[in-house]
N, C-alpha and C positions, 0 to 999 in steps of 0.2 A: 733379674738377676744381671748382673754385669759381669759380659765372659770377653776377656781379650783376645781377641782373633786379629790385631792389626799388623802381623808381623808373622800369622801364622796361617800355611797355607790351608784353602778351603779342603783339601781332605787331609788333615790332620789326624794322627793318631792319636791324639790324646785330647781332653777335653779341658781347655784351660780356663782360670779363675786368676783376674786380675784386671786393672785396666791402667791406663796411664796415669791417673791421680794417685800422687804416692800416699796422700791420707785417707785411701781408703785401704782396708786391711782385712784378712782372714784372722778367724781366735777360734782355737781349741780349746773343749774343755771336755768334763765327761761324759755331756750329751752326746758331741759333735764339733762339725763345724761349722762357726755363722760369718758372716760376709756383711761389713758394715757399707749399706745400712740395713737394719734387722732382715737377711737373707738368713734363716736356721737351716744344715740338712743333718738329718741325724748318720751314723754310720752308714747304717743297711740302705740309705738314700746317695749315696754319694757314688760314682762309677770305679771303679778300677783302674784305670789310667789316664790319675789327675793329671793336670800341669799347675804348678801353682808359682804365683809372682810376687811383686813389691814387698809387701808386710806381712808378719807371722807373727801372732802371739799367741804364745803357748799358756795352758794356766792348769795342763793336768797332762802330768807326764806320762802317767801311766797309761791314758788313750795316749801317747804318742805311735805307740808303734802300731796301733791302727789304721792309724792317717797316713804313715810312712808306706804302709803295707799298700796302699792304693794312688802312692805316686809314683809317676817315673821321669817326669821333670819337674826340677825343682830349682829358680832361678832367682828367689827372693831377694831383695838390697836390705831389708831390715829384719832385724832377729829380734824378738823380746819377749824373755825368759820368767814366766811369774809363778813355776810351778818349784818345790824344795827343791825338786831333782831330775836330773835326765841323764841317759846311758850318755857313753863316750859315743858309742856306734850313733846312737840319733843323732849325736852335735855332729860328727864328721859327715854323716846324710844331707842335714840341714843347709852344710857349708860347703859343701862339694864343689859347688859352681865356683867357687871364689870372686860371688859379687856379694858381698854381705857387705852394706857400708855402713849400717850403726845394728851397735849389738847390745842389748840392756839385761843386764846379769842380778834380775831383782830376789834377791837371797835365795839364787839356784844353784846348786852347784852338778859339776858335772860327773861320774865315775863311771870307774871300771868296772867289770865281770864281778872284781871281787868285792868290790867296795869302796875301793881307795879313790880317793878325790884327786883328778886332774887340777894340774896348778894353773892357772890363768895364762902364764907366758907360754903352755904348751896349745892352750885354745887359741889365743893370737897368730899360733903359727897355720891355721886354716885359714883364717881370716886375711888374707896381703892385703885387701883392698880398702881395709876397714878404716873411717875416718870419725868415728864417733862411737865410744866407749862408757856405757854407763854402769856403774857396779854397786850395790849394795853392801858397806862394810861390814864385814863380820870380825867380831877381835878378836873369835878363836882360828881364825884363818889370813893370819898378816900378810898384808902384800909385801910380796919376799925383792928382792936385790934384781933376782933374775926378771921380774915384771917392769921394775923400773929400768933395765936395760933392754929389754924389747921393747919396751914402750920408745924409746929414743930410738932403737934402731926403724921403726916402724912408721907408716906412712897415716898413722893417728893425728886427727887433728885438734880436738877436745876429749875430753875425760871426764867424767862427772863422779862423781862418789858421793852415794847419800847413808845417812843414819852413823854415822862417825861419832865415834865415842870420845871424850875426852880422854885417852892413854893414846890415841893415833897423834904421832910423831909430826905434825904436818909442816913443820919449817923445815926438816931434815928432807923429808920428801921432796917437797917443792925444789931446793934445793940441789937434790941429787940431780932433779930432771930438768932444770934450767941449765945446768953446764953442758948438756948434750944435745936437748930441744927447746930453745928460748923462747920460741914462737908459739910452744903448747898452750893450748887455750884449759885451763883446769877449774872447775865447778866444783867445790867443797859445800856438803851440808852435813851440818856437825846436829845433832841432840843437843839441844837445848842444857848448862849449867852453867852455873856461876865463873867457875876457874875457865872453861873454855871461852866463854864471850870474854873475859879479862885475857886472856893468851891473843886471842886474835886479835883484841883491840888494839895490844901493844905493837904485835906485826900492823898493822895496818898503818899505827901510828909511827912506828921506825920508817915505812916505807916512804910514807908523804914528806917524814923531813928529810929523808935524800934526797927526793927529787925524782927525776925522770929515772927509770930503772934500766938494767941490761937487760930484764928480760918480762916476759907479759907479766904481770901479777895474777894469782888468781882471784874466780870469783867467789865470794862470801857469800850467804847470807845476809841483805839488808834489813832483815826486820829486826836484827841485833842490835842494830846499831844508830844512835842519834843521825839526825839528817847533814849535818854541818860535815861529822866523818866520812859518811857515807856518800856524800856529794863528792866530797874531796879523794877520797881515795878511786871512787868510778873516774872522776878526771884524769891520775893518773893512769889509768887501764887506757881508757879512752884517747889520752896523749901518745903511750907508745904503740897505738894498732898504727896509725897513719905515718909514724916515723917509717916502721918496719915495712907497711908498704913500701914506701919510696925507696927504700934500700933493693927490695926485693927487685923493684922492675928497673 
């Protein structure tokens, strides 16, 4: 078992899980807590004085209160939510350290006790050091102007939107962010449709024809396009980055 005690005193009042390698993580499901690689604990096997760090993936929101009841220190840097829902109370507990740098909401909603869904912009208030945000798009839960404003005010560096549908107005979304956060790296992953492919191709061709842009062009799924267009568009993205670095330095 990997037990991280590199900054914990020998007489630590809690059992600390995690280590210095960010790619190793804890994963919670209905059976208990497992640690990569291949170390599993049933809930009754876990101590009641847990300290947990690095990355936590939650696959079962119902099991989350059981885990939280055993945690006395939580300073995870990456939180991946892959359960349909978790409570707002649980979300605030997991992010209370303020150290979260990567947050993934994979078809997950955060709810209040009355069942109301907590907006994304409210969730971001609990992650001041967040750098990477990944969201699975839900057509029933549109991305609001308040969220765009919060993104532009934040320290976020990268946004990844997955499972986008054809009704997502990506051009207006990108334009709104580019005005205030031109260096923001956005990754857009669309569900395939002929119309969506056509609209993205038109957008890419427009940027390529215009030359070096004033903001970082978003990343699209390259498999949707021919090699010539894909290469020209990637060259456009690559040309923007060093220019931006030179301006910053």
